[in-house]
C-alpha positions in Angstrom: -11.6 -36.2 18.0 -15.1 -35.3 16.7 -15.4 -35.4 12.9 -16.9 -31.9 13.0 -14.0 -30.6 15.0 -11.5 -32.4 12.8 -13.1 -30.8 9.7 -12.8 -27.3 11.2 -9.2 -27.9 12.3 -8.4 -29.2 8.8 -9.8 -26.0 7.2 -8.0 -23.6 9.6 -4.8 -25.5 9.1 -4.9 -24.7 5.4 -4.3 -21.0 6.2 -0.7 -19.8 5.8 1.2 -19.9 9.1 -1.4 -21.9 10.9 -0.3 -25.4 12.1 -2.6 -28.0 13.4 -2.1 -27.0 17.1 -3.1 -23.4 16.3 -5.9 -24.6 14.2 -7.2 -26.6 17.1 -7.0 -23.6 19.4 -8.9 -21.4 16.9 -11.6 -24.1 16.6 -12.0 -24.5 20.3 -12.1 -20.7 20.7 -15.0 -20.6 18.2 -16.7 -23.2 20.3 -16.6 -21.0 23.3 -18.2 -18.1 21.4 -21.9 -17.4 21.1 -23.5 -19.0 18.0 -24.5 -15.5 16.8 -20.9 -14.3 17.0 -19.7 -17.3 15.0 -22.4 -16.7 12.5 -21.2 -13.1 12.1 -17.6 -14.3 11.7 -18.5 -16.9 9.1 -20.8 -14.5 7.3 -18.0 -11.8 7.1 -15.6 -14.4 5.6 -18.2 -15.6 3.1 -19.2 -12.1 2.0 -15.5 -10.9 1.8 -14.6 -13.8 -0.5 -17.8 -13.5 -2.6 -17.9 -9.7 -3.0 -14.3 -8.5 -2.9 -13.1 -7.0 -6.2 -9.7 -6.0 -7.6 -9.4 -2.2 -8.2 -9.4 -1.7 -12.0 -6.6 0.8 -11.8 -4.1 -0.6 -9.3 -5.2 -4.2 -8.5 -5.7 -3.4 -4.8 -8.6 -5.0 -3.0 -11.8 -3.0 -3.3 -15.5 -2.9 -2.5 -16.0 -1.0 -5.8 -14.4 -0.5 -9.2 -11.8 1.9 -7.7 -10.2 1.4 -4.3 -10.2 4.2 -1.8 -6.6 5.1 -2.6 -7.2 5.4 -6.4 -10.4 7.4 -5.9 -8.8 9.8 -3.3 -8.3 13.2 -5.1 -5.6 14.2 -2.5 -3.2 11.4 -3.6 -0.2 12.3 -5.7 -1.1 10.9 -9.1 2.4 11.5 -10.5 4.0 8.6 -8.5 3.2 4.9 -8.5 4.7 2.5 -6.0 4.9 -1.1 -7.4 4.4 -3.9 -4.8 4.2 -7.6 -5.0 1.1 -8.2 -2.9 -1.8 -6.3 -1.2 -0.1 -7.0 2.1 2.9 -5.0 1.0 0.7 -2.1 0.0 -0.9 -2.2 3.5 2.5 -2.2 5.1 3.6 0.9 3.2 0.3 2.7 3.9 0.6 2.0 7.6 3.8 4.1 7.7 1.9 7.2 6.5 5.1 8.2 4.6 3.8 7.7 1.1 1.0 9.6 -0.6 1.1 8.3 -4.2 -0.7 5.6 -6.1 0.1 1.9 -6.3 0.3 -1.0 -8.7 -0.1 -4.5 -7.2 1.7 -7.1 -9.3 0.1 -10.1 -7.6 3.4 -11.9 -7.6 6.9 -11.8 -9.0 8.5 -13.4 -12.0 9.1 -17.0 -11.0 9.3 -19.8 -13.7 9.3 -22.4 -10.9 5.9 -21.2 -9.7 4.7 -20.6 -13.3 4.5 -16.8 -12.9 5.6 -15.0 -16.1 5.7 -11.3 -16.9 2.2 -11.6 -18.5 0.7 -12.5 -15.2 1.8 -9.3 -13.5 -0.6 -6.8 -15.3 2.4 -4.7 -16.6 0.2 -3.4 -19.5 -2.2 -2.0 -16.9 0.8 -0.3 -15.2 2.1 1.2 -18.4 -1.4 2.4 -19.4 -1.8 4.1 -16.0 1.7 5.8 -16.4 0.7 7.3 -19.7 -2.9 8.2 -18.8 -2.1 9.8 -15.4 1.1 11.5 -16.4 3.2 9.6 -13.9 6.8 10.9 -13.4 8.2 8.4 -11.0 7.7 4.6 -10.4 9.0 3.3 -7.1 9.8 -0.5 -7.1 9.1 -1.8 -3.6 9.8 -5.5 -4.3 11.5 -8.1 -2.2 15.3 -8.7 -2.4 14.8 -12.3 -3.5 16.2 -13.5 -6.8 12.6 -13.4 -8.2 12.1 -9.9 -6.8 15.3 -8.7 -8.3 14.5 -10.3 -11.6 11.1 -8.6 -11.6 12.7 -5.2 -10.8 15.1 -5.6 -13.7 12.3 -6.6 -16.1 10.2 -3.6 -15.0 13.1 -1.2 -15.3 13.7 -2.3 -18.9 10.0 -2.2 -19.7 9.5 1.3 -18.2 12.6 3.0 -19.7 10.9 4.0 -23.0 8.2 5.8 -21.1 10.6 8.4 -19.8 9.7 7.9 -16.1 12.2 7.9 -13.2 12.4 4.4 -11.9 13.6 4.1 -8.3 13.9 1.3 -5.7 13.3 1.5 -2.0 16.4 1.6 0.1 17.8 -1.7 1.4 20.3 -2.4 4.1 20.7 -2.9 7.8 17.4 -2.8 9.7 17.0 -0.7 12.8 18.1 -2.7 15.8 20.1 -5.2 13.7 23.7 -6.0 14.6 26.2 -5.6 11.7 28.1 -8.7 12.5 25.0 -10.9 11.8 24.1 -9.2 8.5 24.9 -11.1 5.3 27.3 -9.6 2.7 24.5 -8.7 0.2 22.6 -6.7 2.9 25.8 -4.9 4.0 26.5 -4.1 0.3 23.1 -2.6 -0.2 23.4 -0.7 3.1 26.8 0.8 1.9 25.4 1.7 -1.6 22.3 3.3 -0.1 24.0 5.3 2.6 23.0 8.9 3.2 24.5 11.8 5.1 23.3 12.5 8.7 
């Protein structure tokens, strides 16, 4: 294999979820594109990495000091949804079912990965709660042990602020078969049941 091709495959393979075979397909695809199109692609990636900022209010990705969500006057400023990563925020936004603000933690408490509560910008969250007059904080974190630990920590940290702390519902997914669900999932589904 050409050294140049090997270098490109090696770089693509560093991306999450991209194995060497997929990396090779991506590299060969770029080879079939016009040089100008590949230049635009490479330039977009370079500019994104160089110029992207973290929103000073919620830690979402932004082109400016405030992201479009935080600067939108139509958003409900009395509710903050706490998520682990920007991808989680995007998933919630894609549902068009939530119109409040966000706080992106950037991870969850994980001693194994070296992530402590001080890495999660909790002071920024509490400052925003006070400054904006937030009444409810929705914890939309994963159901891993680390996610549950982080939810517990945040609940204790936010109690003195007098806000309602809620968690997103968990349970059986649409289209899932009950017999294949684990006991914890079934437990959450029963606890979070609602009338029809």
